[in-house]
Backbone atoms as SQL, in Angstrom:
CREATE TABLE atoms (id INTEGER PRIMARY KEY, chain TEXT, resi INTEGER, resn TEXT, atom TEXT, x REAL, y REAL, z REAL);
INSERT INTO atoms VALUES
  (1, 'A', 1, 'MET', 'N', -6.307, 2.221, 19.226),
  (2, 'A', 1, 'MET', 'CA', -5.485, 2.836, 18.407),
  (3, 'A', 1, 'MET', 'C', -4.197, 1.634, 18.241),
  (4, 'A', 2, 'GLU', 'N', -4.546, 1.210, 16.739),
  (5, 'A', 2, 'GLU', 'CA', -2.784, 0.476, 16.941),
  (6, 'A', 2, 'GLU', 'C', -1.934, 1.022, 15.958),
  (7, 'A', 3, 'LEU', 'N', -1.163, 0.765, 15.726),
  (8, 'A', 3, 'LEU', 'CA', 0.168, 1.174, 15.029),
  (9, 'A', 3, 'LEU', 'C', 0.650, 0.228, 13.833),
  (10, 'A', 4, 'THR', 'N', 0.315, 0.584, 12.663),
  (11, 'A', 4, 'THR', 'CA', 0.709, -0.440, 11.385),
  (12, 'A', 4, 'THR', 'C', 1.937, 0.134, 10.949),
  (13, 'A', 5, 'LEU', 'N', 3.271, -0.642, 10.749),
  (14, 'A', 5, 'LEU', 'CA', 4.275, -0.359, 9.882),
  (15, 'A', 5, 'LEU', 'C', 4.571, -0.685, 8.888),
  (16, 'A', 6, 'ILE', 'N', 4.208, 0.012, 7.218),
  (17, 'A', 6, 'ILE', 'CA', 4.358, -0.804, 6.008),
  (18, 'A', 6, 'ILE', 'C', 5.459, -0.106, 5.503),
  (19, 'A', 7, 'ALA', 'N', 6.262, -0.834, 5.209),
  (20, 'A', 7, 'ALA', 'CA', 7.322, -0.195, 4.005),
  (21, 'A', 7, 'ALA', 'C', 6.925, -0.305, 2.426),
  (22, 'A', 8, 'LEU', 'N', 7.276, 0.331, 1.295),
  (23, 'A', 8, 'LEU', 'CA', 7.031, 0.782, -0.046),
  (24, 'A', 8, 'LEU', 'C', 8.364, 0.138, -0.660),
  (25, 'A', 9, 'THR', 'N', 8.625, -0.647, -1.154),
  (26, 'A', 9, 'THR', 'CA', 9.535, -0.542, -2.745),
  (27, 'A', 9, 'THR', 'C', 9.072, -0.393, -3.911),
  (28, 'A', 10, 'PRO', 'N', 10.010, -0.111, -4.343),
  (29, 'A', 10, 'PRO', 'CA', 9.762, 0.267, -5.820),
  (30, 'A', 10, 'PRO', 'C', 9.960, -1.527, -6.932),
  (31, 'A', 11, 'ALA', 'N', 9.209, -1.678, -7.671),
  (32, 'A', 11, 'ALA', 'CA', 9.101, -2.664, -8.801),
  (33, 'A', 11, 'ALA', 'C', 9.612, -2.990, -9.067),
  (34, 'A', 12, 'ASP', 'N', 10.428, -1.278, -9.273),
  (35, 'A', 12, 'ASP', 'CA', 11.594, -1.553, -10.746),
  (36, 'A', 12, 'ASP', 'C', 12.406, -0.262, -10.159),
  (37, 'A', 13, 'PRO', 'N', 13.401, 0.315, -9.378),
  (38, 'A', 13, 'PRO', 'CA', 14.086, 1.240, -9.071),
  (39, 'A', 13, 'PRO', 'C', 14.164, 2.038, -9.971),
  (40, 'A', 14, 'VAL', 'N', 14.694, 2.007, -11.366),
  (41, 'A', 14, 'VAL', 'CA', 15.213, 3.000, -12.106),
  (42, 'A', 14, 'VAL', 'C', 13.628, 3.321, -12.657),
  (43, 'A', 15, 'ALA', 'N', 12.609, 2.906, -13.090),
  (44, 'A', 15, 'ALA', 'CA', 11.693, 3.272, -13.529),
  (45, 'A', 15, 'ALA', 'C', 10.819, 4.022, -12.812),
  (46, 'A', 16, 'VAL', 'N', 10.938, 3.814, -11.743),
  (47, 'A', 16, 'VAL', 'CA', 9.634, 4.446, -10.674),
  (48, 'A', 16, 'VAL', 'C', 10.303, 5.737, -10.190),
  (49, 'A', 17, 'ARG', 'N', 9.051, 6.620, -9.919),
  (50, 'A', 17, 'ARG', 'CA', 9.243, 8.172, -9.705),
  (51, 'A', 17, 'ARG', 'C', 8.806, 7.939, -7.926),
  (52, 'A', 18, 'LEU', 'N', 9.653, 8.902, -7.550),
  (53, 'A', 18, 'LEU', 'CA', 9.121, 9.022, -6.063),
  (54, 'A', 18, 'LEU', 'C', 8.287, 9.717, -5.580),
  (55, 'A', 19, 'PRO', 'N', 6.989, 9.970, -4.955),
  (56, 'A', 19, 'PRO', 'CA', 6.082, 10.544, -4.853),
  (57, 'A', 19, 'PRO', 'C', 6.392, 11.480, -3.582),
  (58, 'A', 20, 'ASP', 'N', 5.463, 12.782, -3.684),
  (59, 'A', 20, 'ASP', 'CA', 5.365, 13.721, -2.612),
  (60, 'A', 20, 'ASP', 'C', 4.561, 12.990, -1.403),
  (61, 'A', 21, 'ARG', 'N', 5.754, 13.412, -0.511),
  (62, 'A', 21, 'ARG', 'CA', 5.263, 12.894, 1.044),
  (63, 'A', 21, 'ARG', 'C', 4.028, 13.186, 1.370),
  (64, 'A', 22, 'ARG', 'N', 3.467, 14.312, 1.086),
  (65, 'A', 22, 'ARG', 'CA', 2.000, 14.797, 1.535),
  (66, 'A', 22, 'ARG', 'C', 0.693, 14.438, 0.447),
  (67, 'A', 23, 'ARG', 'N', 1.034, 14.076, -0.749),
  (68, 'A', 23, 'ARG', 'CA', 0.192, 13.508, -2.380),
  (69, 'A', 23, 'ARG', 'C', 0.160, 11.609, -1.166),
  (70, 'A', 24, 'ILE', 'N', 1.240, 11.073, -0.873),
  (71, 'A', 24, 'ILE', 'CA', 0.846, 9.704, -0.583),
  (72, 'A', 24, 'ILE', 'C', -0.337, 9.977, 0.754),
  (73, 'A', 25, 'VAL', 'N', -0.133, 10.533, 1.628),
  (74, 'A', 25, 'VAL', 'CA', -0.631, 10.931, 2.604),
  (75, 'A', 25, 'VAL', 'C', -2.518, 11.137, 2.483),
  (76, 'A', 26, 'ASP', 'N', -2.644, 11.751, 1.293),
  (77, 'A', 26, 'ASP', 'CA', -3.751, 12.059, 0.595),
  (78, 'A', 26, 'ASP', 'C', -4.422, 11.034, 0.047),
  (79, 'A', 27, 'LEU', 'N', -3.411, 10.378, -0.707),
  (80, 'A', 27, 'LEU', 'CA', -4.135, 9.093, -1.670),
  (81, 'A', 27, 'LEU', 'C', -4.178, 7.585, -0.483),
  (82, 'A', 28, 'LEU', 'N', -3.917, 7.619, 0.812),
  (83, 'A', 28, 'LEU', 'CA', -4.043, 6.716, 1.591),
  (84, 'A', 28, 'LEU', 'C', -5.236, 7.090, 2.095),
  (85, 'A', 29, 'TRP', 'N', -5.771, 8.263, 2.515),
  (86, 'A', 29, 'TRP', 'CA', -6.767, 8.811, 3.117),
  (87, 'A', 29, 'TRP', 'C', -8.066, 8.170, 2.306),
  (88, 'A', 30, 'ALA', 'N', -7.856, 8.959, 0.484),
  (89, 'A', 30, 'ALA', 'CA', -9.122, 8.773, 0.488),
  (90, 'A', 30, 'ALA', 'C', -8.860, 7.396, -0.393),
  (91, 'A', 31, 'ALA', 'N', -8.144, 6.180, 0.180),
  (92, 'A', 31, 'ALA', 'CA', -8.792, 4.983, -0.132),
  (93, 'A', 31, 'ALA', 'C', -9.253, 3.999, 1.044),
  (94, 'A', 32, 'ALA', 'N', -9.421, 4.869, 2.030),
  (95, 'A', 32, 'ALA', 'CA', -9.372, 4.345, 3.472),
  (96, 'A', 32, 'ALA', 'C', -11.313, 4.407, 3.377),
  (97, 'A', 33, 'ALA', 'N', -11.980, 3.319, 3.824),
  (98, 'A', 33, 'ALA', 'CA', -13.028, 2.425, 3.747),
  (99, 'A', 33, 'ALA', 'C', -13.610, 3.338, 5.338),
  (100, 'A', 34, 'PRO', 'N', -14.674, 3.828, 5.348),
  (101, 'A', 34, 'PRO', 'CA', -14.978, 4.383, 7.128),
  (102, 'A', 34, 'PRO', 'C', -14.904, 3.046, 7.922),
  (103, 'A', 35, 'GLY', 'N', -14.684, 1.825, 7.547),
  (104, 'A', 35, 'GLY', 'CA', -15.431, 1.195, 8.686),
  (105, 'A', 35, 'GLY', 'C', -13.827, 0.112, 8.809),
  (106, 'A', 36, 'GLU', 'N', -12.852, 0.867, 8.337),
  (107, 'A', 36, 'GLU', 'CA', -11.757, 0.652, 8.523),
  (108, 'A', 36, 'GLU', 'C', -11.023, 1.622, 9.376),
  (109, 'A', 37, 'ARG', 'N', -11.799, 2.791, 9.784),
  (110, 'A', 37, 'ARG', 'CA', -11.032, 3.297, 11.212),
  (111, 'A', 37, 'ARG', 'C', -9.913, 4.073, 10.763),
  (112, 'A', 38, 'LEU', 'N', -9.347, 4.258, 10.160),
  (113, 'A', 38, 'LEU', 'CA', -7.676, 4.924, 10.030),
  (114, 'A', 38, 'LEU', 'C', -8.085, 6.508, 10.818),
  (115, 'A', 39, 'GLU', 'N', -7.336, 5.997, 11.763),
  (116, 'A', 39, 'GLU', 'CA', -6.929, 7.800, 12.563),
  (117, 'A', 39, 'GLU', 'C', -6.154, 8.830, 12.288),
  (118, 'A', 40, 'HIS', 'N', -4.843, 8.143, 11.947),
  (119, 'A', 40, 'HIS', 'CA', -3.374, 9.012, 11.309),
  (120, 'A', 40, 'HIS', 'C', -2.900, 7.866, 10.541),
  (121, 'A', 41, 'VAL', 'N', -2.279, 9.020, 9.577),
  (122, 'A', 41, 'VAL', 'CA', -1.081, 8.758, 8.429),
  (123, 'A', 41, 'VAL', 'C', 0.130, 9.368, 9.192),
  (124, 'A', 42, 'SER', 'N', 1.232, 8.396, 8.828),
  (125, 'A', 42, 'SER', 'CA', 2.719, 9.557, 8.898),
  (126, 'A', 42, 'SER', 'C', 3.382, 8.564, 7.663),
  (127, 'A', 43, 'VAL', 'N', 4.062, 9.705, 7.179),
  (128, 'A', 43, 'VAL', 'CA', 4.981, 8.963, 5.735),
  (129, 'A', 43, 'VAL', 'C', 6.546, 9.766, 5.806),
  (130, 'A', 44, 'GLN', 'N', 7.610, 8.790, 5.344),
  (131, 'A', 44, 'GLN', 'CA', 8.351, 9.066, 5.710),
  (132, 'A', 44, 'GLN', 'C', 9.171, 8.775, 3.884),
  (133, 'A', 45, 'VAL', 'N', 9.247, 9.744, 2.994),
  (134, 'A', 45, 'VAL', 'CA', 9.722, 9.188, 1.859),
  (135, 'A', 45, 'VAL', 'C', 11.612, 9.335, 1.473),
  (136, 'A', 46, 'ASN', 'N', 11.939, 8.154, 1.103),
  (137, 'A', 46, 'ASN', 'CA', 13.340, 8.664, 0.880),
  (138, 'A', 46, 'ASN', 'C', 13.900, 7.597, -0.538),
  (139, 'A', 47, 'PRO', 'N', 15.145, 7.763, -1.417),
  (140, 'A', 47, 'PRO', 'CA', 15.592, 7.438, -2.265),
  (141, 'A', 47, 'PRO', 'C', 15.175, 5.556, -2.338),
  (142, 'A', 48, 'ARG', 'N', 15.579, 5.060, -1.101),
  (143, 'A', 48, 'ARG', 'CA', 15.321, 3.772, -1.232),
  (144, 'A', 48, 'ARG', 'C', 13.957, 2.712, -0.640),
  (145, 'A', 49, 'GLY', 'N', 13.275, 3.758, -0.487),
  (146, 'A', 49, 'GLY', 'CA', 11.804, 3.345, -0.207),
  (147, 'A', 49, 'GLY', 'C', 10.581, 4.461, 0.295),
  (148, 'A', 50, 'ILE', 'N', 9.044, 4.190, 0.215),
  (149, 'A', 50, 'ILE', 'CA', 8.311, 4.919, 1.554),
  (150, 'A', 50, 'ILE', 'C', 8.033, 3.842, 2.685),
  (151, 'A', 51, 'ARG', 'N', 8.257, 4.685, 3.792),
  (152, 'A', 51, 'ARG', 'CA', 7.677, 4.007, 5.426),
  (153, 'A', 51, 'ARG', 'C', 6.650, 4.523, 5.324),
  (154, 'A', 52, 'LEU', 'N', 5.709, 3.930, 5.920),
  (155, 'A', 52, 'LEU', 'CA', 4.112, 4.189, 6.214),
  (156, 'A', 52, 'LEU', 'C', 3.922, 4.346, 8.082),
  (157, 'A', 53, 'GLY', 'N', 3.471, 4.455, 8.330),
  (158, 'A', 53, 'GLY', 'CA', 3.102, 4.400, 9.773),
  (159, 'A', 53, 'GLY', 'C', 1.644, 4.841, 9.791),
  (160, 'A', 54, 'MET', 'N', 0.886, 3.934, 10.067),
  (161, 'A', 54, 'MET', 'CA', -0.704, 4.429, 10.041),
  (162, 'A', 54, 'MET', 'C', -1.378, 3.341, 11.199),
  (163, 'A', 55, 'PHE', 'N', -2.295, 4.460, 11.528),
  (164, 'A', 55, 'PHE', 'CA', -2.664, 3.906, 13.045),
  (165, 'A', 55, 'PHE', 'C', -4.507, 3.926, 12.549),
  (166, 'A', 56, 'ALA', 'N', -5.026, 2.758, 13.043),
  (167, 'A', 56, 'ALA', 'CA', -6.032, 2.822, 12.809),
  (168, 'A', 56, 'ALA', 'C', -6.799, 1.507, 14.600),
  (169, 'A', 57, 'VAL', 'N', -7.999, 1.892, 14.066),
  (170, 'A', 57, 'VAL', 'CA', -8.572, 0.975, 15.367),
  (171, 'A', 57, 'VAL', 'C', -9.358, -0.365, 15.189),
  (172, 'A', 58, 'ALA', 'N', -8.752, -1.382, 15.720),
  (173, 'A', 58, 'ALA', 'CA', -9.537, -2.089, 15.681),
  (174, 'A', 58, 'ALA', 'C', -10.697, -2.391, 15.884),
  (175, 'A', 59, 'THR', 'N', -11.845, -3.357, 15.050),
  (176, 'A', 59, 'THR', 'CA', -12.812, -3.475, 15.256),
  (177, 'A', 59, 'THR', 'C', -12.960, -5.554, 15.748),
  (178, 'A', 60, 'PRO', 'N', -14.442, -5.943, 16.097),
  (179, 'A', 60, 'PRO', 'CA', -14.388, -7.076, 15.973),
  (180, 'A', 60, 'PRO', 'C', -14.267, -8.162, 14.677),
  (181, 'A', 61, 'GLU', 'N', -14.511, -7.313, 13.423),
  (182, 'A', 61, 'GLU', 'CA', -14.697, -7.697, 12.444),
  (183, 'A', 61, 'GLU', 'C', -13.087, -7.455, 11.488),
  (184, 'A', 62, 'LEU', 'N', -12.308, -6.718, 12.280),
  (185, 'A', 62, 'LEU', 'CA', -11.557, -6.119, 11.612),
  (186, 'A', 62, 'LEU', 'C', -10.129, -5.852, 12.376),
  (187, 'A', 63, 'THR', 'N', -8.705, -6.464, 12.035),
  (188, 'A', 63, 'THR', 'CA', -7.680, -5.804, 13.231),
  (189, 'A', 63, 'THR', 'C', -7.200, -4.454, 12.431),
  (190, 'A', 64, 'ALA', 'N', -6.480, -4.024, 13.540),
  (191, 'A', 64, 'ALA', 'CA', -5.694, -2.730, 13.100),
  (192, 'A', 64, 'ALA', 'C', -4.984, -3.007, 11.760),
  (193, 'A', 65, 'ARG', 'N', -3.983, -4.513, 11.774),
  (194, 'A', 65, 'ARG', 'CA', -3.248, -4.324, 10.522),
  (195, 'A', 65, 'ARG', 'C', -3.769, -4.590, 9.529),
  (196, 'A', 66, 'ALA', 'N', -4.833, -5.334, 9.436),
  (197, 'A', 66, 'ALA', 'CA', -5.439, -5.776, 8.274),
  (198, 'A', 66, 'ALA', 'C', -6.632, -4.854, 8.057),
  (199, 'A', 67, 'ALA', 'N', -6.669, -3.318, 8.186),
  (200, 'A', 67, 'ALA', 'CA', -7.676, -2.477, 7.755),
  (201, 'A', 67, 'ALA', 'C', -6.349, -1.454, 7.145),
  (202, 'A', 68, 'ALA', 'N', -5.201, -1.607, 7.817),
  (203, 'A', 68, 'ALA', 'CA', -4.409, -0.121, 7.547),
  (204, 'A', 68, 'ALA', 'C', -3.328, -1.320, 6.070),
  (205, 'A', 69, 'LEU', 'N', -3.280, -2.652, 6.282),
  (206, 'A', 69, 'LEU', 'CA', -3.042, -3.163, 4.543),
  (207, 'A', 69, 'LEU', 'C', -3.817, -3.164, 3.640),
  (208, 'A', 70, 'ALA', 'N', -5.273, -3.393, 3.881),
  (209, 'A', 70, 'ALA', 'CA', -6.686, -3.125, 2.907),
  (210, 'A', 70, 'ALA', 'C', -6.013, -1.767, 1.749),
  (211, 'A', 71, 'ILE', 'N', -6.045, -0.739, 2.992),
  (212, 'A', 71, 'ILE', 'CA', -6.169, 0.428, 2.574),
  (213, 'A', 71, 'ILE', 'C', -4.678, 0.935, 1.491),
  (214, 'A', 72, 'CYS', 'N', -3.417, 0.262, 2.013),
  (215, 'A', 72, 'CYS', 'CA', -2.504, 0.661, 1.172),
  (216, 'A', 72, 'CYS', 'C', -2.920, -0.376, 0.074),
  (217, 'A', 73, 'ARG', 'N', -2.910, -1.607, -0.110),
  (218, 'A', 73, 'ARG', 'CA', -3.190, -2.181, -1.144),
  (219, 'A', 73, 'ARG', 'C', -3.654, -1.176, -2.282),
  (220, 'A', 74, 'ARG', 'N', -5.446, -0.861, -1.829),
  (221, 'A', 74, 'ARG', 'CA', -6.325, -0.473, -2.741),
  (222, 'A', 74, 'ARG', 'C', -5.651, 0.816, -3.296),
  (223, 'A', 75, 'ALA', 'N', -4.370, 1.835, -2.493),
  (224, 'A', 75, 'ALA', 'CA', -4.230, 3.078, -2.697),
  (225, 'A', 75, 'ALA', 'C', -3.303, 2.517, -3.965),
  (226, 'A', 76, 'LEU', 'N', -2.392, 1.163, -3.652),
  (227, 'A', 76, 'LEU', 'CA', -1.574, 0.958, -4.628),
  (228, 'A', 76, 'LEU', 'C', -1.970, 0.739, -6.160),
  (229, 'A', 77, 'ALA', 'N', -3.319, 0.315, -6.116),
  (230, 'A', 77, 'ALA', 'CA', -3.899, -0.190, -6.908),
  (231, 'A', 77, 'ALA', 'C', -4.557, 1.041, -7.964),
  (232, 'A', 78, 'THR', 'N', -5.124, 2.014, -6.757),
  (233, 'A', 78, 'THR', 'CA', -5.967, 2.609, -7.761),
  (234, 'A', 78, 'THR', 'C', -5.491, 4.028, -7.834),
  (235, 'A', 79, 'SER', 'N', -3.922, 4.339, -7.609),
  (236, 'A', 79, 'SER', 'CA', -3.462, 5.811, -7.683),
  (237, 'A', 79, 'SER', 'C', -1.970, 5.967, -8.545),
  (238, 'A', 80, 'PRO', 'N', -2.185, 6.471, -9.521),
  (239, 'A', 80, 'PRO', 'CA', -1.211, 6.526, -10.735),
  (240, 'A', 80, 'PRO', 'C', 0.020, 7.368, -9.923),
  (241, 'A', 81, 'PRO', 'N', -0.052, 7.983, -8.928),
  (242, 'A', 81, 'PRO', 'CA', 1.268, 8.218, -8.500),
  (243, 'A', 81, 'PRO', 'C', 2.181, 7.213, -7.854),
  (244, 'A', 82, 'LEU', 'N', 1.100, 6.203, -7.175),
  (245, 'A', 82, 'LEU', 'CA', 1.690, 5.197, -6.657),
  (246, 'A', 82, 'LEU', 'C', 2.340, 3.730, -7.532),
  (247, 'A', 83, 'SER', 'N', 2.298, 3.769, -8.661),
  (248, 'A', 83, 'SER', 'CA', 2.107, 3.343, -9.700),
  (249, 'A', 83, 'SER', 'C', 3.895, 2.695, -9.680),
  (250, 'A', 84, 'GLY', 'N', 3.866, 1.179, -9.684),
  (251, 'A', 84, 'GLY', 'CA', 5.469, 0.923, -9.513),
  (252, 'A', 84, 'GLY', 'C', 5.897, 0.535, -8.272),
  (253, 'A', 85, 'TRP', 'N', 5.333, 0.666, -7.347),
  (254, 'A', 85, 'TRP', 'CA', 5.614, 0.817, -6.105),
  (255, 'A', 85, 'TRP', 'C', 4.430, -0.075, -5.511),
  (256, 'A', 86, 'ARG', 'N', 5.451, -1.499, -4.232),
  (257, 'A', 86, 'ARG', 'CA', 4.703, -2.544, -3.778),
  (258, 'A', 86, 'ARG', 'C', 4.707, -2.252, -2.284),
  (259, 'A', 87, 'ILE', 'N', 4.184, -3.024, -1.719),
  (260, 'A', 87, 'ILE', 'CA', 4.395, -3.775, -0.255),
  (261, 'A', 87, 'ILE', 'C', 5.568, -4.271, -0.339),
  (262, 'A', 88, 'ALA', 'N', 6.660, -3.901, 0.752),
  (263, 'A', 88, 'ALA', 'CA', 7.988, -4.864, 1.052),
  (264, 'A', 88, 'ALA', 'C', 7.568, -6.325, 1.427),
  (265, 'A', 89, 'GLY', 'N', 8.074, -7.409, 0.297),
  (266, 'A', 89, 'GLY', 'CA', 7.788, -8.884, 1.019),
  (267, 'A', 89, 'GLY', 'C', 6.761, -9.221, 0.120),
  (268, 'A', 90, 'GLU', 'N', 5.813, -8.267, -0.714),
  (269, 'A', 90, 'GLU', 'CA', 5.031, -8.938, -1.205),
  (270, 'A', 90, 'GLU', 'C', 4.949, -8.759, -2.874),
  (271, 'A', 91, 'PRO', 'N', 4.433, -10.101, -3.761),
  (272, 'A', 91, 'PRO', 'CA', 4.451, -9.436, -5.108),
  (273, 'A', 91, 'PRO', 'C', 3.891, -8.384, -5.932),
  (274, 'A', 92, 'SER', 'N', 4.131, -7.860, -6.869),
  (275, 'A', 92, 'SER', 'CA', 3.767, -6.794, -7.642),
  (276, 'A', 92, 'SER', 'C', 2.306, -7.284, -7.957),
  (277, 'A', 93, 'LEU', 'N', 1.451, -6.063, -8.333),
  (278, 'A', 93, 'LEU', 'CA', 0.132, -6.539, -8.763),
  (279, 'A', 93, 'LEU', 'C', 0.443, -7.223, -10.154),
  (280, 'A', 94, 'ARG', 'N', 1.327, -6.848, -10.949),
  (281, 'A', 94, 'ARG', 'CA', 1.279, -7.148, -12.078),
  (282, 'A', 94, 'ARG', 'C', 2.553, -8.399, -12.589),
  (283, 'A', 95, 'GLN', 'N', 2.982, -9.198, -11.470),
  (284, 'A', 95, 'GLN', 'CA', 3.936, -10.169, -11.352),
  (285, 'A', 95, 'GLN', 'C', 2.590, -11.507, -10.868),
  (286, 'A', 96, 'ASP', 'N', 1.809, -10.751, -10.321),
  (287, 'A', 96, 'ASP', 'CA', 0.458, -11.949, -9.442),
  (288, 'A', 96, 'ASP', 'C', -0.126, -11.776, -10.598),
  (289, 'A', 97, 'VAL', 'N', -0.855, -11.329, -11.571),
  (290, 'A', 97, 'VAL', 'CA', -1.357, -10.973, -12.615),
  (291, 'A', 97, 'VAL', 'C', -0.561, -12.032, -13.802),
  (292, 'A', 98, 'ILE', 'N', 0.391, -11.948, -14.233),
  (293, 'A', 98, 'ILE', 'CA', 0.821, -12.586, -14.759),
  (294, 'A', 98, 'ILE', 'C', 1.372, -14.431, -14.445),
  (295, 'A', 99, 'ARG', 'N', 1.265, -14.314, -12.761),
  (296, 'A', 99, 'ARG', 'CA', 1.976, -15.731, -12.562),
  (297, 'A', 99, 'ARG', 'C', 0.163, -16.623, -12.864),
  (298, 'A', 100, 'ASN', 'N', -0.917, -15.599, -12.265),
  (299, 'A', 100, 'ASN', 'CA', -2.131, -16.290, -12.405),
  (300, 'A', 100, 'ASN', 'C', -2.717, -16.905, -13.757),
  (301, 'A', 101, 'THR', 'N', -2.263, -15.916, -15.083),
  (302, 'A', 101, 'THR', 'CA', -2.600, -15.995, -16.155),
  (303, 'A', 101, 'THR', 'C', -1.992, -17.293, -16.801),
  (304, 'A', 102, 'THR', 'N', -0.775, -17.648, -16.282),
  (305, 'A', 102, 'THR', 'CA', 0.443, -18.516, -16.701),
  (306, 'A', 102, 'THR', 'C', -0.452, -20.166, -16.331),
  (307, 'A', 103, 'ARG', 'N', -0.811, -20.139, -14.914),
  (308, 'A', 103, 'ARG', 'CA', -1.383, -20.676, -14.388),
  (309, 'A', 103, 'ARG', 'C', -2.215, -21.470, -14.865),
  (310, 'A', 104, 'GLN', 'N', -3.353, -20.635, -15.003),
  (311, 'A', 104, 'GLN', 'CA', -4.653, -20.578, -16.072),
  (312, 'A', 104, 'GLN', 'C', -4.270, -21.130, -17.445),
  (313, 'A', 105, 'GLU', 'N', -3.754, -20.462, -18.350),
  (314, 'A', 105, 'GLU', 'CA', -3.270, -20.955, -19.479),
  (315, 'A', 105, 'GLU', 'C', -2.551, -22.313, -19.788),
  (316, 'A', 106, 'HIS', 'N', -1.548, -22.698, -18.964),
  (317, 'A', 106, 'HIS', 'CA', -0.550, -23.675, -18.808),
  (318, 'A', 106, 'HIS', 'C', -0.836, -24.534, -17.283),
  (319, 'A', 107, 'PRO', 'N', -1.598, -25.365, -17.416),
  (320, 'A', 107, 'PRO', 'CA', -1.459, -25.825, -16.124),
  (321, 'A', 107, 'PRO', 'C', -0.740, -27.097, -15.684);
């Protein structure tokens, strides 16, 4: 079992709501697929952001870090309480869609 630390930041600090810690834990568990072998989730919520500690078991097909990031991305994409949050250092889904749409329309 390996620990992966993930920081979530608000895409727009003024518009985003701070979700409940227990709700985030439930959303991450709901987003996990059996093959990702999630074992434990720890969440810290504060006004500056959300800190996740996700313990997963690596498999020959998937590292623990890749599994934790996949679970987190899935939860961010599908859970309304996490709307407006993104993994620190990654573009938001909305920015990525805008960038790809612009490239396709204006090569």
